[in-house]
N, C-alpha and C positions, 0 to 999 in steps of 0.2 A: 536380420532375423527371419525365421521361417514363417510361412503362411499359417496364421492362426486357424483359419477355416480348415486347412489341410490337417492340422493337428486334431481338430475336433472330429473330422471324418475318418482319419487314418491313424489313430493313436498308436496302434501296434507297429506300424511302419516306423514311426518316430522312435518308439522304444527300442526297436531292433537296431536302428541307426546309432542310438546312444550306446548300446552294448558293443557294437562294432568299433566304436571310437574308444571304448574303455571308460565311458562316462556313465553317470547315474541315470538309469531309465526312469527312476521315480520322479525326476524333474518334470517329466511329461505329465504325470498325475498332479503335481503341484501347479503346473501351468493350467491344466483343465479346471482344477479347483478354484484358482484365482480368476479364471475366465467366468466361471459360474457365479462367483461372488461379485464380480464387477457388474455382470449383467443384472443380477438381482438388485444391486445398489442403484444402477441406472433406472431400472423399472420403478423402484421405490421413489426415487427423486422425481421421475416424470409424473408419477401418480400424484405426489404431493404438490407439484407445481401446477398440475391441472386443477387440483382441488383449490389451490390458492387463487388461481385465475377466476374460477367459477365463484368463489367466495367474494372476490373483489367486485364482481358484477352484482352480487346479492347486496353488498354494502351500498353500492351506488344506487340501487333501486329501492332501498329501505326507507321507511318513514323516519324523519329526524329523531323522533323519540326512541327509535330502535337502534340507531347507529352506534351509540356508545358501547353497548354490549357486544354488538357485532365487531366493532373495531378491536375490542379486547380479544375476541376470538381470532381476529385476523393476525394479531401480534403473536399469539400462540402458534398459529399455523406457520407464520413466517419463521419462527424459531425452529419448528420442525423441518422446514425446507432447508434452512441453513445447516442444521445437523446432518440431514440427508446428503447435502452436497459435499460436506466434509467427509462423510463415509464413502461417497463416490470417488472423491479425490484419493483417499487412502486405498481404496480398492483398485483404482487405476494404477497407482504407484506400485502396488503389489503385483499386479498383472505385468507391468512393464519389466519389473525385476525378474519375474519368473520367465517371461518371454525371452529376454536377452541372455538368460543363463543357458539356453539350449543352442548347441552348435548346428550348423547346416546339416541337412539330411544327406548322408553318404549315398552315392550312386551304387546301384546293385553290383556293378562290375568291379568296383574297387575291392582290392584284396582285404581280407580280415586280418587282424593282428596288429602288432606294434612295429617299432622302428626297423626291426630286422626281418619283417615278414613281407617285404616288397616282392613284386614279381618282375623279373628281368624280361623286357619285351624284345630287346635287340642289343647285340654287342657289335660295335662298329670299329674297324681298324685293328691293326695288330699291335699288341703290347711290345714296346721296343726292348731289344736286348743289347747290352753294352759289353764290350771287351775291356772295360775299365770300371773302376768303382765310381758309380754316378754320385754327383753331389746333390744335396737338396736345394730347393729354390733360394733359400736365404744365403747359403754358402756361395752359390752362383751369383746371386744379386750383389753380394758384397764384393766379390772378386771382380765383377764387371763394373762396379761403381754405380749401380742403378738403384739399390735399396739401402737405406740407412736407418736401421732400427735403433741403434744406440742414440743417435741424436733425436730421433722421434720420441724416445722415452725421456731424454733430458728435457725436451721442450714441453711434452704433453703427458708423459707417464706411460705405463705399460700398454701394449697393444696399439701404439701409434708409431708412425714411420714417415720417412721422407722417400718419395720416388724422385730420383735425380737423373739429370742428363737423358740418356737414352731410355731409362726406365720410365720417365715421364712421357717421352715420345711414344714408347711402346704402348702405354696405357691409353694415351690420347688417340693413337692410331686405331687401337682396338675399338674404342668407343665411337670414333668417327665412322669406322666401317659398319658398326652396329646401327648408327644413325642413318647412314646411307641405305643399308638393307631395309630398315623400317620405311623410309620415305619412298624407296622404289617399290614397296609393296602396299602403298596406299595409306600409310600412317601419317598423321600430322605430328611433326616433331615439336616437343614442348620442353622448356626449361621452367619447371614449376617451383613454387616456394617450398622450402624445406622445413618451415615452421607452420604448424596447423592448429586449428582450434580443437578443443576437446571433443566437440560433437562430430567432427570429421574423423578424428582418430577412432572414436568409439564406433562410428558408423561403418568403418571398414573391418571392425572386429578385432582390433589390436589392443583393446583395453580390457581383455579378459584374463585368462590364466597366464599370459605372457606379458602383462603390463610392466613387469619389473625389467623388461628388456629395453624400455623406452626412456629416453631422456626427457624430463619435464622441467620447464622453466617456470617455477612457481610464481614468481613475481608478475609474470605476464600471462600465466595460465595458457601457455603454448607448448606444443610437443615437437621435438625434432623427429623427423620421419626416418624410419629404417628402410624405406623404399618409396620411390615416387608413385607407386600404386596408390598411396594414401591421398596425396593432393589430386591425382588424376581421378580417383573415385569421387572426390568432393567437387570436382569441376562442374558437374551437371546436377549437383544436389538441389532438391526442391524445384526441379524443372521437368517439363514434358519435352522430350527430344524426338526428333523425326528420324525414321529409318528408311525414308523413301529411296535413298541410294545405297542401302545396305548398312551393315554394322558401322559404328563410329570407332575408329582406331586411332589411338594416340600413343606416342612413344616419349617417355619422360627421361631426360638426361639430368641427373642430379647427384650430389653427394648424399650419402646415407649414413645414419648414426645408430649404433646399437650398443647397449651397455654390456652385453654378453654376461649378464647376471647368471650365476649358476654354472659358468663354464670354467671355474677355477681349476687350473691344472690341465685344461684341454687345449691343444694346439697353441701352446704358449710361444712356440718358435715360428718366426716368420709372419706372413701376412694372410694365413688361411682364416684366422678368426680375429678380427680387429674391430676397433670402435668406430672407425670412419673409413669409408670406401666410396668409390664412384660406380655408377651403374646406369645402363640404358634399359628401361623397363617398358614393355608393351602393356597397354591397357585397352580393353575393348568393351563397348556397350553394344548389346544386340538383343533381338527378340529371344525369349527363352528357348523356343524350338530350334533356334540356330546355334545355340551355345556349344553343343557337342562337336559340331563340324568346325566351329571356330577354334575350339580347344585343340583339335588336330592340326589346324593351320598354324597356330602359335608354336606348337611343338616342331612343325616342319621348318619354320623360320629359325628357330633355335638351332636346329640341326644344320641348317645352311651355314650359320655362323661357326659352329664347331668344325665343319668341314673346311672352312676358310683358314682356321688356325692349325689345322692338320694335327689333331691329337686323337688318340684312341679313346673311345667313350662307350658307355652303355646307357640305354634308356630304361628307366624303371617306372613301374606303376606303384605309387606309394600306398602303403597299407593304411587302412582306415584309422588306426590308432595313432598314426603319425601325421595326420592331416591337421592343418590349422583350423580354427573354429569356422572360418568363412568358406573353406573349400569343400566342395562335394566330391571332387576327384582331383588328383595332382599327378603329373608326370615330371620326373627329374631326369636330367642328363648329367651323368657323373663321368668325369675324365680320369684316366689312369694317372696316378702319381707314382713314378718309379721308386723313389726312396721310401715310400710308405707301403709299396706293394699292394695297393688297394685303389679303389675308385673313390673319388670325392666329388660332391655336388658342385656343378658349375652353373646349371640353369634349373629353373623350376617354373612350371606353368600350371595354374590352378583355374578350374571352372568353379566360380562362386555362385552359379545359378542366380537366383533373385535375392540372395541373402543380404548382400551389401546394399543393393538398390532399394530394398524395402526399408532398411534402416535410414537411408539417406533420401528417401522419397524421390527416386528417379523413375520416371514413367515414360511411356510412349503411347501412341494411339493405335488401337487395332483397326482392322478393316471396317469396323462399324463406327469408328471415331471415339470409342470408349477408352479412357486411360487404363493402362495395364502396367504392372511392374516389369522393368527391364531386367536383363541378365548382365553380369559383369564377369570378365576374365582378365587374367594377368599372366605375364611371362617375361623372363629375363633374356635379354639379347647379348649382354656383355657386362662384366663386372671385374673389379680389381683382382679377385681370386683367380681369374683366368691366367694371370701372369705366372702363377705356380705351375700350371700344366704346361704352358708354353716353354718356360725355362727348363723344366726338368725333362720334358720329352724331346726337346730339340738341342740338348747339350751334346758337346763333342769331347773327344779325349783330351784335347789341349785346353779344356776349360772354357772354350768359346761356346756361343749359342747361336744357332741358325735362326734368323728372323723368318717367320712364315711369309711366303711369297705375297699373300694378300696385304700384309702389313708393311712391306718394304717401302712403298711410296710414302707412307706416313713417317716411318722411322728414318729413312734415308740411308740405311745400311742393310746389307744382306746378312752380315754376321756381326754379333757383338763379341768383342774380345776383352780379355782381362786387362785391367789398368795397372800401372805401376810395375 
């Protein structure tokens, strides 16, 4: 959540941010009204409790014959205090609801507009040209014997799949390369739990407008994560962490689960949009003043990985209306997909400033030893969808696919050839 003091002092900035996101600026006024009501309820409760305390002393000092009347008055005052405390609890709940309804404040440099209003920062590599009719990743995957959608659907339903043989090795190699890249750059590698408690899922901002994307196990009241960002964000919840050696960087390797609600009819072919996939995700805790520089570092590490798999891509500055509720700014790297004649997202890195850490009570001590709210960031190093770009961009006329040089030690082959 955003800093309530900042909202009080700069309400117009927050209203502008809401407009840039395409969200309701009136929520800012609702929050300020709820804040005023809560402070009034607290003041009333404090005053009545002070009166009750003073009245208690008066009773204790009164003559025996005066005490019955005073005790009757004490009961009335106690009832007033109880009612005031209930009003305070109600006001606090209303404030919490209003506070969590407002998304993170968009950074000034983020483009305005919606999904199609991104700004292209750079285009890297040349789009391949083929002297044959290129196949899409599923046709390639099936002919190579490395993707089996049919049996995935038989076992689990639509949008599930098997990666088989060299397909499994290709994904594992890609993820191992990502893990090695992370460790070599000072990240602590983690294999986190993929089921989290509601307070952790809510703390990261995933139970807002996109909560229908998340699998919920009602009997256990646990959520399956759509990214290891979630458990890594919860790792230091309710803690004061030390930044004496600089930002804390973690890389989570996990399976991820998304319901893909609302995507009916979109990307139904192949593994672009599926319910389960694997990913290596970077996650960083740092001082707020270091977050922008750290954001650029995350993007650079993502680009190192894309260079390793040798696919053409572009870097975009995502528009405000297409940001998740936690992100103040986001950069995506989108790889060229030849059969779609367009770029598709492979990586995303978000600067969440203090939004998640405030919800999860993650703090650090400043130079004066005073606890302050930390900043958090995240970024993708590799995920299952990368196989789409690898297969399509490295295909050859005979139906084979060249394995990117960086992945060959893991796959054990230079070229994948059709089976049967």
